N, C-alpha and C positions, 0 to 999 in steps of 0.2 A: 349159373357160373359167378363167380366172386368178382367182386366190382374192384375196377382199377383205382387206386388210391390217388388223389391229385397230385399233380405234378409239382414238385419242389424244386425243380432243377434252377440254377442262377439265370439260364437264358430266359427262362418264363417270368422271374423276377424281374430282370431286366427291361422287359418288354412291357411292364405294368403301367397302365394308364397314370398320367399325373393326376394330382389331386385337384379339387376345385380351387385352393389356394394358390398352388402353383401356376396353373393356368391363368388365374386372375394377375398374379404378378407378371407372368410372361406378357401378358397382353398390356399391362399398365406400362411396362417397360418399352415395348414397341410403340405405344401410344405416345409416350413422351419424346421419342426420337424425332418426331415431327416439328418440335419446337428449335431443334439444335441449330445452330449456325452452320450452313453448308461448306465444305471444303472448296467447291467450284458452283459458280451460278451459271444460267444460260446464257450464250453469246447475246450481247446488247443489254443485259441487266444493269450495267453501270448507266448507261445513257437513261433508260428507264428510270432508274433510282435518282439521278439527277433531276428529271422532270417532275417526279413524284414529290422530292424534297423541296423543291421550288414551289410546286403547287400548294405543299402544307404551309410553307411560309407565308405565300401571298394569302391564303385563307385565314393564318392565323392574325395577320396584321388587319384583314377586312373585319373579321368578326371582333377583334380589338377595338375597332371603330364603333361597334354598336355595344359590347358589354362594358367597356371602361366609362362611358358616358352614363350608362346605368349604374355602375358602382359609384361614380360621383354622386348622381343624385340621391341615391340611397345611404350615403355615409352619415348626413346630419341624424337620420332616424337611427340608424345603426349605433352610431356613438352615443345616442341617448338612452336606447333601450338594452343594447347588447355590446357594450364597450370591451368587453374582455374577449369574448368568443368569437363574435361577428359572423354568426352563421349564416346570415343572409348573403354576405358578400362570398363567404364559401360556396353557398348554394349556387350564386352566379357562376363563379369560376368553374364548379363543375359542370354547368350547362355548357359553357364555353368550350370546354375540354372534349365534351361528349360531341358537341357539332363539328369540332375541328378534325377529329380522327374519323367520324363517321363515313367519309368517303374513301378512307384509305384502309383499314383493318376493323375487325371486331375485337371486343372484349368481353370474356366469358368469366363469371365470378363464381367460384365453388366454396361453400363452407358459411354462407352468409349466416346462418344460424350462431356460428361462432362470434359475431359482431356483439360487443357490448350493447347494453340499452342505449338510446339516444339520450345524450346528456350525461352518460358515464365517460370520464378520461381514461384512456390507456395510451400505450405507446405501440404504434405499429413498427415492425422491423422487418425488413425485406432484403432480398438479393439484389444486385445492382448489375444490369448489362448495358442499359441503353438510356437516352435521353427519353426514350418512350416509356420508360418506367413511369416517369412523373404522370404524365397525359393519361396512362392506362390506371394508375393509383387512383386517380381522380373520378374514376368511375364507382368507387365505394360509396353506397348512401350513407355516409357519416361525414361528420365535420371534423378536419384536422388540420393542424400547421406543420408545412415541412420544415425540417432543419435542413438548410440546404446552403453550399458554398455561395459566397458574395457573388461571385461572377454571375449567377443566374439572375440578380437583382439587375443587372445591365440590359436584358434583353428588352427591346421596345415594348410598351403595352403590358408585357407579362411581369416584368419587374415592379412596374407601377401598382398592377393590381394585386400583387402577392405583399407590397407594403399596406396597401389598403387593407388587407386581409389580416395583416400582422402575423405573417410567416416569420420565420428566424433566419436570418443570415449570419453565415460564420467565416470568419478570415482563418482557414485553417493553420496558417503559420504564425498566426498572432495570439500568444499565449493570454494576453488581457481579452482578446474577442472570445476565446473558449471559456474562459471564467465567466465572462458576462451572459454569453449563451447558455451555460449550465445554471446559472441563477435565474435567468428569465425563464428558461423551460421548466424548471421546477415550480415557479410561481404559475405558469400557465397550467399545468398539471393540477395543481392545488385548487386552482379555479374552476376545474371542469374541462379544461380544453385538451383534445388528444394530440399528439406529435406524431410525425412519421419520420423516422429514420433509416439511411441506408448504412449500416454498420463497416462496410467493406471501405467506405471512405471515397472511394472511386469506382468507375464502372469496368468490369471484367472485359479484357480485349477477346477472349475467346470463349467467353460465356462459363467458363470454370469459375465456381465460387472462389474469392479471395480470404484471405485472413480478416479477421474483424479488427480494423484498426481503430475505428471510432467506437470506442466502447462505454462512451459517456450515457447512452440510452439506459443501461443497466444500473448505473449510479444513480440517474434520476428516477427510475422506477422505485428504487429502494428508498430515495429520500421523500420522494412524494407519495410512496405506498400506494402506487398503481400497478395495473396488470401490464404483462407484456403479451401482444398479440403477433406470433411469427407467421410470415406470410411469403409464398413462393410466387414469384413471377416467371412465366414462361413464354418465350416467343419474342420478345422485344429484340434480343439481341440479332435473331434472324431478320427482323424488319429493318433496323438501323444499328448496325455494330458500332462498339464504342470508338473503333479505328477510324470510323469516317462518319458523314452526316448523310449519306444516302438512304433513300426510303425505299428499300427493295418490297417486291411482292412477297407476302408472306400468307399463302392461302389460308392456313389455319389460325390465322390472328394471334390474340394475346390469351392466355389463361392465368388468372389469379386463384391461387389456392390459399384460402383463409382456415389456418391451423387452430386447434384450441388453444384458447389464451392460457397463459401462467398467470394463476391469480395474484392479487397483491399479497396474499398470506404466503405464496409458495415462493415469491420473490424475496420477502423478507427473511424466510427460512433457509434459503438455498446459499451455499457457498459462491463468491463471485465466478471463480472459474468455472464451477458447475453450473452455472446457471448460463454463462456465455456459451458453453459447449451444448446443453440442453436447446439453447435456441437455434444455434448453428445447426445441429442434429435434425432439428424440426423442419427447417427450411429445407436442407439438404435432401430430405426425404421425398420432397416434391419435385427434384431435380432429374435430368435424365442422367442415366449411368455415365460416370466419367466426367460429370459436371460438379460433383459434390466438392471437390476439391478437398485440402488438407489443410488444417489450422498449423500456425507456425509453433514450434516446439518451444 
């Protein structure tokens, strides 16, 4: 008997199994939804969030009583041996941050192979959802300085330590401050100090990435001839949303995705708008669907 030809009906084609790439993409999309800010929280979540936030603050102050004296004692040696980068002070601050959040949530970092070698400067550029972004970023095994709004330096212990480490404070509405920060930042990069910038300029209220208002990072990279390292931070907005300072439960913790760096040569060759678009698209690629946002026209 003649063999039957294989079916080519539309129904049979429609029932075809998804490819491995399609399954992986679907899995990744579902995986990222666990880091999204929930529309509703369980009853009593606000009370728990207040207790956790107060506990975090008490622990912050308690650890400050330990780490600030250590920083103070180390300063004469740091200023003599490493006055520009102050890497030992950065190391102490990173340990402080790790101990601080250990009881509350975990931080997982992916893409460590994309980090520059120790001692090589770059500019880290990330999305911004929460105050917890700062504490989470301090889990990176590299020394860097935040370019942060001036009000952060007014937090007890934290501001004092940031000044000893020589982080950069910015008065956002002060043109003179902006110019001074730009010049100081270029000098730091040229001296081998990495910087960390949130180009959205403020925290997203709903997790959706905002337009890049603070575009100075791209000009700094070009002037100092350094690389840009885009990174995506997930889960911080679920833990502590920008609209309040409660520390909610977030069983999945925080995930940081370090993307492939844009080399200094690529930075020099790229058009300004294209460079901003490239960094933004790279960060957005690691966000849950719907959180990518759209740049302003």
